[in-house]
C-alpha positions in Angstrom: 61.3 150.9 78.3 62.8 153.6 80.1 63.4 156.9 80.5 66.9 156.6 77.8 66.9 160.2 75.8 68.2 158.8 72.9 66.0 161.5 70.7 64.8 165.3 72.0 61.1 165.7 72.4 61.4 168.4 71.3 62.5 167.1 67.6 59.4 165.3 68.3 57.7 168.1 68.8 59.4 170.0 65.9 58.4 166.9 63.0 55.2 166.9 64.2 54.8 170.2 63.8 55.8 170.2 60.1 53.8 167.9 59.5 50.9 170.0 60.0 49.6 169.6 63.9 48.8 173.4 65.0 49.3 172.4 69.1 51.7 169.1 70.3 50.8 167.8 73.6 53.2 165.6 75.7 52.4 162.2 75.3 52.3 162.5 71.5 56.1 163.2 71.4 56.8 160.3 73.8 54.9 157.9 72.0 56.2 159.6 68.8 59.8 159.2 70.2 59.1 155.8 71.7 57.3 154.3 68.2 60.8 155.9 66.4 63.2 154.7 68.7 62.1 151.7 67.9 62.3 151.9 64.1 65.4 153.3 64.7 66.5 150.6 67.3 65.8 147.2 65.0 67.0 148.7 61.7 70.3 149.9 63.6 70.6 145.5 64.8 69.3 144.5 61.5 72.4 147.3 59.9 75.0 145.0 62.2 74.0 142.0 61.1 74.0 142.4 57.0 77.8 144.7 57.9 79.2 141.2 59.9 78.0 139.3 57.2 80.1 141.1 54.7 83.4 140.5 56.6 83.1 144.1 58.3 83.6 145.5 61.6 82.4 149.6 60.4 78.4 149.8 59.5 78.0 151.8 56.1 75.4 154.1 55.0 74.1 151.2 52.5 74.1 149.1 54.9 71.8 150.9 57.1 69.0 151.6 53.7 69.3 147.8 53.0 68.3 147.6 56.9 65.2 149.6 56.0 63.5 148.6 53.1 
């Protein structure tokens, strides 16, 4: 995956620290970022399909929630 800057690394550090990590390596931040972006992309693709199936161009919160299940 190219270094597309969708989610900032600082946000990854914040999530890991909120989970209880005292220290966070740069590689762990990058790994979490990659995993979360992959999951987000899959959810987004499914949400778009749900909206299209419903005859809408607009993706709604319900589409996202349904796609995340």
